[in-house]
Structure formats: structure tokens, C-alpha cells
N, C-alpha and C positions, 0 to 999 in steps of 0.2 A: 132581443129574441124572446118569443113567447116562453112562458114558464115550461120547462121540460120536466115531466113527471117520470117518463121512462124513455130511454134510448135503446133501440134494438141494434145490436152490433152483429153484423153478418160476416162470418169468416168461412169461406170455402176452403176445404182441405183436400189436397191430393198429393200423396207421396211426400209428406213434409215431416216425417218422423223425427228428424234431427233438430227441428226448429219449433214445432207446434207446442211443445211443453213450455218453452220460453215465451211464446206468443200468448198462451193462456195466462201464465203467471203475470205478464205485463198488463194484461187486461183486468186481472183480479186486483191489481195494486193501483187503481185509479184514485185520483183525489176526490172525485165525487162519490157520494154514498152508493153502495151496491144496491140500494133500494131504487136507484134512479136509472139503472140500465140492466139489460138482459143480453147475454151473449149466446149466439147460436153458432155452433161449430158443425158444419155439414161435411161429412166424409164422403167424397165422391168416388166411392169404391176403390180406395187406394190399394196398391199391390204391395206396399211395404208395411211397416208396423205402426202407421199413423193411427189406426183404429185402437191399438193397444194403449197408446199414450192417451188418447181421448177417453178411454174407458176409466182411467184413473180419476177423472173429473166428473163422472156422470152423476154423482150425488152432491156436487159442489153447488152452493147457493149462487144464483143468477147465471148458471151455466146450463145450457141445453145441448145435448149431443144428438145429432141426427145422422144415421147411416143409410146412405142410398144403396139400393140393391144392384144398381148398374151404373157405369160411368156415363154421366149425362153432359159433362162439360161445364165450364165456368158459369155461363149465363144461366143455365137451368139450376145449377147448384145455388147460386145467389137467390134465384127466385124462390127456391124451397125455403130459405131463411126468411125472406121478405113475407111470405104467406103465413109463416108460423107466428110472426110478431104482429103487434097492433099499435105500436107507439107513434107519436107525432113525428119523431125524428128517426132516421135510419142511418147508421154508420157502417161503412164497409172497410174491411181490412183483409189483406191476403194472408194465407196461413203460413207463409214463409217470412213474415214480418214481426217485429216487436216494436212497442211504443213506450214513450215516457209516461210518467205518472199523470201528467196533466193533459194527455192526448184528447180525451173526450171533452174536458173542460175548455180546452183551447179553442175548439171550434165555435163555441157559443158567441164569442165577441164579434164574429164576422156576419152573423145573421141579422138582417133587418127585413122590413116588409118587401123589399125588392130582390132579396137574395134567396134562392131556393136550394143552392148546393155550394159546398166549399170543398176544395181539393187540397189536401196536404202534400208535402213533398216526400220523396224517398231519398234516403241517404245510405251510404255504405257503412258496414260495421267499422268501429274505430280500430285503428292499428292494422287494417287490412291492406296489403299491397295489391293495388288494382292492376289488372291486365289492361291492354289498350281498349278493348271493347267495353270494359267496365268503366274506364275513365270517360268514355263517350256516354255510356248509359247514365252515369251520375253527373255528367258535365252540363254546362250552361247552354250547349248547342241543342240540347234535346228538350222538347216539350215546353212546358209552361215556365221553365226556369228563367227565361228571358224577361218575365214579368216580375214586378215588385210585390211585396206583401200587400194584401188588400185590393190589388188590381183585378178588374174584371178580365176574364180570359175567354177567348173564342171557343166555340163548341168543340172543335177538334182536339183541344187540349184538356177537356174535362174528362178525366179518367176516374175509375171507382175502386182502384186497389187500396186507396187511402183517402176516404172522403166521407162527408156527411150530407144528407139531403132530407128535405121535408117529405114525409110520406105522402102528403097531399099531391105533390108533384108527380110521384110515381103512380098514384091512383088516376091522375088525369092523363098522363102520357102513356101509361102501360109500363110493365116491367121489362126486364131484359128479354131479347128475342132468343128463346131457347133453341131455335133451329141453327143458330150460329154456334158451332161446336169446336171448330179449330181456332188457332191462335189469332187474336186481334179482331177488332171491329165491333164487338158487342157493346163496349162502352160508348164508342162514337155514335152508334145507332141510337142508343138511349138518349145520349146528350142532344142529338139532332131533334128527336121528338120533343124533349123537354124545351129546347130552344124555340120551337114553333109556338109554344104556349107562353113561355117566359124568356123572351130574348134578353141578352145581356144580364143574366141572373146568376152567373157562375163566378166565384171568387177564388183566388189562389192564396193559400195560407203558408207562410214560412215559419209558423209557430206550431204546426201540427205534424211534425215529421214522423215518419216511420222508418225504422232501420230494416233494410231489405237484405236478407241473408243468402239469397239464391246466387250462386256463382254462374258466370256466363263466359262462353268463348265465342269468338267471331264466327266460326263455321256454323255452330248451332243457331246462333242468333240470326244469321243471314238466311238459313234454311227456314226458320220460323217466319221471317218477314216475306220470304218468297211465297210461302203457303198463304199468308195473309193477302198478298197481292193477287194470287190466283183464285182464292175462294171467297174472301170477304170484302175486299175493296170494291170489286164490281157491284156487290149488293148495295154498298153505301152510295156509289155514284148513281146507280139506277133509281134508288129510292129518294135521293135528295139532290136532284140535278142543279138546283139553284145554289147549292153549297159545293159543287164539284171542284171548284178551284181550291177550296180548303183541303180537299183530299188529294191535291196535286194532279188532278185529271188533265190539266192543261199542259202537263209535261210528258204524258204517256205516249201519245201517238202524234206528237207535233214535231216540227222541224227542230226546234230548240231542244226537245227531249231526245231526239235521236242523235243530235250533235254531241250532247253531253253523256248520254247513257247508251253505250253500244259495245259490241264485242271487243273492238280494238282498245277503246278507253279502259274497259274493264280489265283487260289483260295487263296493261301498263300500271294501272292503279293497284292491282293485286301485287305486282312486283314491288311497287313503291311502299306498300303497306308493310311488307316484311322488313324493309330497310328503315323506314321512318313512319311508324304507325301513329301519326298525329290524329287528333279528333276529327278534323275536316276530312281526312282520308277515310277513316272508319265510317263517318257519316255518309260519304259517297257510296261505299260498298253496301251499307244498309239500305239506302234509298234505291240503289241499283237493283238490289234483290227484289224489292217491291215491284219495280218496273219490269223485271224479267217475269215475275209471276203473273202480273196482269196482262202483259203482252202475249203470254203463252195461251191465254184464253181465246185469243182471236177476236175479241170484242173491241171495237174502236170507240174511244171516248175523246172528245175534244173540248 
């Protein structure tokens, strides 16, 4: 990798008062010199005490605190941090995560002239008893975990909650679409634009873990996925039709899709989930929520 003089670390913060202090401390304790990186914590108009925790660090070396005057959403909040920095490399971390001491250093081994972005994995806190949806969320059925360390991953798996990217790629592709305000899609939209310029340039790292402290339950997760299906998935399908199969568009309004995802199947799977909440069953309910959302729009995609 090219010599890194400064890495900008972008951390969007919204209602993370219970975690953000630990997040900051983990970033202050990195193995690389604090001269080599700058952290931008952007408070997206939190309604809890996140701003008070952040204020404790406002005079800390290599920490910049930014308070937005209104809630703009994840995409716009990340863009605020990107625009404040000027480094060659940009790292992203969510405000409800903590990292190990070598987190920033660990990314460097993956970059070569063909790689523009590296995504780390999310893991649960140690000694935490996971509920069924969390077992799915952190399990091997979801996302890039089916890939090995150093393997290239498809664009739909490149997410930015824990990642590092060359600023040059962001300058060429454009930053996050700040019109995407609800849950999901902003990462995939950016990944698709970068992929158009740099295909096969995303790598999965199993050495750059972040511990994700946000607790989940099935009902709220499915509601969020249904919103994603109704509001943001149609945007992705319309913008990137050649990639629509990567977004499961071939399941939404097709015969096979209706055979598998329908009211009757949903009813019985919901009952089964209460008796035997296996990861495959949870996965069905999550995907079904997306299908419900996009079908509700009335737009047909094949």
C-alpha cells in the first residue's frame, strides 16, 4: 500500500450514548501513531446524551467533534466527515462499535494497486447471549461471511460500517447519496458506483473486526428491512439494472418468488420461528420483509 500519512476515520453518531465513549477510547488506543490519523465524530442531532459524551473529547488530540443542526441520516452524516478530511485513505466505523488496537493497521496489508476498498467483519460482544435474530445477524448465512479472508467480494456485500477506502475512489465515484435517509441502500449505491470504475476491487478482511454493541430483536429488524424494500431497494434496481439480480430482483415479482414468499408461507414460517428459530428460518423472515416492502410499491421488477 502507498505510504499513509493521515487516515481520516469517519464515525457517524446517533443516539449511541452508552457506547460512543468506548468507541472513542478504542480509536485513541491504536497501534499506529496518532499523527497518522484523524477521527471525525459527527453527531446527527441525537436525542439522547450522545452530544455530552462527545463534548468530553472536544479538546483531545486527533479528535474532531461535529454537531449537525438537524437529523440528516447516515449517508449525509458520513459525507460531512468525508468533506472535512483530506487524507488519502478514509476509514468508516459506526458509532455503536468498538475496535481492537490494530484495527487501522490491519487494513494496510490488503491494499495493492488493484484494491480500492476493504471491509472488515462485525462480531458480537464477548460473553453475550445472542437471541435468534442476533445469531443470524452475526452468522455465516449473512453477507460476506461466506467468503474467506483476502477474497474479493461482490458489490452487494461491500458495506461501510467497518471499512477503509481510497479517497481517490470516492472522488471519482461521488460520495454517499444523501437523499437516501431511511435504513439500508446507501452503502450498496456507493459500492455500485465504485464498481463501475473499479470492478472486482473490494476485499473482505477477517483481521479487521469491529465489535457491534447494538442489540436487535426480530420484529424491529424485519420492520427496518421492510422499509428498505419499500423505499431504497427500488432505487437500486432502477439505477443499476444490470446488477438487479444481485439485489434479488429476480425473486420479487416472479413465479418462483411468489411460490416461496407469500402470505400462507409467511404465516406458517412465523409459527415455526417461535418453536424452532433456526438461522434459515430467521433469514426467510428477513428476506420476506424486504419482498413485502418492495411489492407494496406496486412497481414490477423482473
